[in-house]
Structure formats: structure tokens, C-alpha cells
C-alpha positions, 0 to 999 in steps of 0.5 A: 500500500503506497498511501493510507489515510486513517480516520483523518479529522481536521477543524479550523476555528471550531469549524469541522472540515474533515471527519474520520476520513480514510483512504487507501491507494496503491502505486500507480493509481489515479484518483480524482476528488471532487466537491464544492468549494470549501469542502476540504479538498485542498486541506486534504491535499495539504495534510497528505503533502505534509504541509498541514497536520490533522487534529487526529488520525494518521497519514501512512506513506510507504509504510511510515507515518509522516506525523512521526517524521522530524522537520528535516525528514518532513522537508525531504519527504515533500521535496523528493517523495511528493510532486505538487501541482497547483492551479497557479504555476508559481514559477519564479519570474527571474528564472528560465523554464529550465532553471524553474524545473531544476529548483527542487534538485538544488538540495542534491549534493551528489554530482552524479544525481545532479547531472542525471536530474539535468538530463531528465529535465531536458528529456521531460522538457522535450516530452512536453514540447518546451525545448524551444522555450527552455531558456525563456522566462515565465513572462514570455510564455503562455499560460499553458506553457507555464503550467507544462513547466510546472508539471515537469518541475513536479516530476523532476525528482521522480516523486512517488506521489503527485498531488494536483490541486485544480491543475487545469483550473486557470486554462482554456478548455483545449489546453486543459484537455491537452494537459489532462492527457499529458498528466496521465501519460506521465503518471502511467509512464512513471507508475506514479500515484496521482491524486487530482482535486478538480471542479472539472468533471472532464478531468475527473472522468479521466481518472481511474476512480472518482471520490466526492468529498461530502459531509467531511468524508470521501464517497466513492462515485 
């Protein structure tokens, strides 16, 4: 089992967001989570990604509880095990496409691993059709090109789990469809576990399984 959520409960200012929520996922699974705004979808992703903590319950990743990790171990978990994709690409405006993609690799000490990451970046850039744009700044790119860059950045460290929060929400329909297919292709090629939070039923229907976050819990559709 790659990921286990066991009875996750979370409240903010006494307002319950998640209650006794559980989920199990194997390697390579692709899951969509749908639900209205404010239902706790982003909170759930943040808890899985180690950016927030539940009031009770546990997140087990690869057999280890992330709640028991030290700060250093948690930072390593977020940087090397998880790939984050957001609705906004959050690219650094002063860095080129290639430089933005390589940011998660800056902590690598091993020169061989750094070189391998650089070669992987070039391969993925070609894979998503950004070779001609690799030396351009985000301000010189279209929205779709920026989001493709963000996709590659999320994959550069070969994460075991990708968390995508409304990854196509800011894009036009055609670009959203292209990137939805691209995300699944890259996911399948790497056997990476994928969780996508989305309002787009078209994107959700591309996933193997759809869950609705309702009444603080996940309901399989």
C-alpha cells in the first residue's frame, strides 16, 4: 500500500472540515476528488503533502507515518517523495523554464544525481514540447506553457506521489484537455500515484476512480 489515510479529522476555528476520513491507494493509481468549494479538498491535499497536520488520525506513506517524521525528514519527504501541482504555476519570474524545473534538485549534493536530474529535465522538457522555450522566462510564455513547466518541475525528482490541486483550473478548455492527457501519460509512464482535486468533471472522468468529498468524508462515485 503506497498511501493510507486513517480516520483523518481536521477543524479550523471550531469549524469541522474533515471527519474520520480514510483512504487507501496503491502505486500507480489515479484518483480524482471532487466537491464544492470549501469542502476540504485542498486541506486534504495539504495534510497528505505534509504541509498541514490533522487534529487526529494518521497519514501512512510507504509504510511510515509522516506525523512521526522530524522537520528535516518532513522537508525531504515533500521535496523528493511528493510532486505538487497547483492551479497557479508559481514559477519564479527571474528564472528560465529550465532553471524553474531544476529548483527542487538544488538540495542534491551528489554530482552524479545532479547531472542525471539535468538530463531528465531536458528529456521531460522535450516530452512536453518546451525545448524551444527552455531558456525563456515565465513572462514570455503562455499560460499553458507555464503550467507544462510546472508539471515537469513536479516530476523532476521522480516523486512517488503527485498531488494536483485544480491543475487545469486557470486554462482554456483545449489546453486543459491537452494537459489532462499529458498528466496521465506521465503518471502511467512513471507508475506514479496521482491524486487530482478538480471542479472539472472532464478531468475527473479521466481518472481511474472518482471520490466526492461530502459531509467531511470521501464517497466513492
